[in-house]
ZAROFI-694192 format. One record per residue (C-alpha): residue in three letters; x, y, z. Coordinates in steps of 0.05 Angstrom, whole numbers, padded with zeros to 5 digits, always signed. Example, Ala and Ser with C-alpha at 12.3 -4.5 7.8 and 13.67 -1.06 7.14 Angstrom:
<pts>
ALA+00246-00090+00156;SER+00273-00021+00143;
</pts>
This chain:
<pts>
UNK+00002+01494-00106;UNK+00033+01548-00065;UNK+00038+01562+00009;UNK+00010+01630-00005;UNK-00056+01601-00029;UNK-00059+01558+00034;UNK-00046+01618+00080;UNK-00097+01661+00043;UNK-00144+01601+00047;UNK-00138+01603+00123;UNK-00157+01676+00122;UNK-00216+01661+00075;UNK-00238+01604+00121;UNK-00237+01650+00181;UNK-00280+01701+00144;UNK-00328+01645+00124;UNK-00335+01620+00196;UNK-00346+01691+00221;UNK-00401+01702+00169;UNK-00433+01635+00185;UNK-00431+01648+00259;UNK-00463+01717+00250;UNK-00517+01686+00205;UNK-00530+01633+00258;UNK-00538+01684+00313;UNK-00586+01726+00270;UNK-00626+01663+00251;UNK-00630+01642+00324;UNK-00661+01709+00343;UNK-00720+01691+00297;UNK-00725+01616+00306;UNK-00706+01612+00380;UNK-00663+01552+00361;UNK-00613+01538+00417;UNK-00538+01533+00405;UNK-00515+01466+00379;UNK-00461+01429+00418;UNK-00454+01375+00365;UNK-00385+01403+00345;UNK-00361+01399+00417;UNK-00385+01328+00428;UNK-00356+01307+00361;UNK-00288+01335+00381;UNK-00291+01302+00449;UNK-00304+01235+00416;UNK-00249+01246+00364;UNK-00200+01261+00421;UNK-00225+01203+00464;UNK-00246+01251+00520;UNK-00301+01233+00569;UNK-00370+01261+00556;UNK-00385+01326+00592;UNK-00448+01369+00592;UNK-00456+01424+00541;UNK-00444+01477+00594;UNK-00373+01449+00602;UNK-00357+01444+00528;UNK-00359+01515+00502;UNK-00284+01515+00488;UNK-00289+01449+00450;UNK-00349+01477+00412;UNK-00311+01538+00390;UNK-00248+01498+00374;UNK-00286+01451+00328;UNK-00331+01503+00297;UNK-00277+01554+00283;UNK-00219+01505+00274;UNK-00253+01462+00222;UNK-00279+01522+00183;UNK-00212+01557+00183;UNK-00173+01494+00163;UNK-00221+01476+00107;UNK-00208+01546+00080;UNK-00141+01519+00057;UNK-00177+01473+00009;UNK-00218+01531-00019;UNK-00154+01571-00027;UNK-00122+01515-00067;UNK-00186+01508-00108;UNK-00183+01582-00125;UNK-00111+01577-00146;UNK-00124+01518-00191;UNK-00185+01548-00226;UNK-00244+01525-00184;UNK-00270+01595-00173;UNK-00334+01635-00168;UNK-00402+01608-00150;UNK-00388+01539-00180;UNK-00324+01531-00139;UNK-00361+01554-00077;UNK-00419+01506-00089;UNK-00370+01448-00096;UNK-00336+01471-00032;UNK-00402+01475+00005;UNK-00411+01401-00008;UNK-00342+01387+00019;UNK-00359+01424+00083;UNK-00424+01385+00091;UNK-00387+01319+00079;UNK-00334+01336+00130;UNK-00386+01353+00183;UNK-00429+01292+00170;UNK-00371+01243+00164;UNK-00343+01263+00232;UNK-00409+01270+00268;UNK-00436+01204+00243;UNK-00370+01165+00249;UNK-00366+01185+00323;UNK-00440+01170+00335;UNK-00455+01241+00356;UNK-00497+01260+00296;UNK-00551+01229+00254;UNK-00556+01228+00178;UNK-00587+01293+00154;UNK-00645+01258+00119;UNK-00669+01238+00188;UNK-00672+01311+00212;UNK-00734+01354+00210;UNK-00739+01392+00144;UNK-00729+01460+00178;UNK-00663+01437+00209;UNK-00640+01411+00142;UNK-00656+01479+00109;UNK-00622+01517+00165;UNK-00558+01475+00161;UNK-00555+01483+00085;UNK-00566+01558+00092;UNK-00509+01566+00142;UNK-00461+01521+00104;UNK-00477+01561+00042;UNK-00461+01626+00077;UNK-00395+01595+00100;UNK-00377+01567+00032;UNK-00395+01627-00010;UNK-00362+01676+00038;UNK-00299+01634+00041;UNK-00300+01628-00035;UNK-00309+01703-00046;UNK-00251+01720-00001;UNK-00207+01665-00030;UNK-00223+01686-00101;UNK-00207+01759-00083;UNK-00140+01743-00050;UNK-00114+01687-00094;UNK-00095+01692-00167;UNK-00125+01640-00212;UNK-00086+01591-00254;UNK-00034+01615-00303;UNK-00071+01579-00359;UNK-00144+01562-00368;UNK-00166+01493-00390;UNK-00183+01483-00462;UNK-00256+01472-00476;UNK-00272+01400-00489;UNK-00306+01380-00554;UNK-00374+01350-00539;UNK-00394+01280-00558;UNK-00463+01296-00584;UNK-00475+01300-00659;UNK-00487+01376-00658;UNK-00421+01390-00624;UNK-00374+01348-00666;UNK-00326+01385-00712;
</pts>
């Protein structure tokens, strides 16, 4: 693992958050869904800060939204460097992003498990996390060279695949 992959991962993460934010703003024009302040309230709980209304938490919202997305880009950069690339690497990374969000939101008591959400909110969240993950992945894969060697294909255990 190199520091270069981590730095490029930060750049990829920033690109992913920018794309996700743009997608959210476009989606909100159609759905009329209000901004979510769950990131802000999650951060206030993680920092042990007193609860404040949404109108007083814009900075916390941006810090959590952008900060988490940029920092997680480091992981995608390291994934690209070690061979987890392309759509499969981005799909795996999308799940990591979802887990990070849900773990923090639910551990702090701010969020609720996604299976309790309305179906449209579940779909919207998956869409936006997908935009984030696949944009981050595309940028990371473009900036970061893959592994020096590729893994050797494993021999299957089924009868038709044995030598």
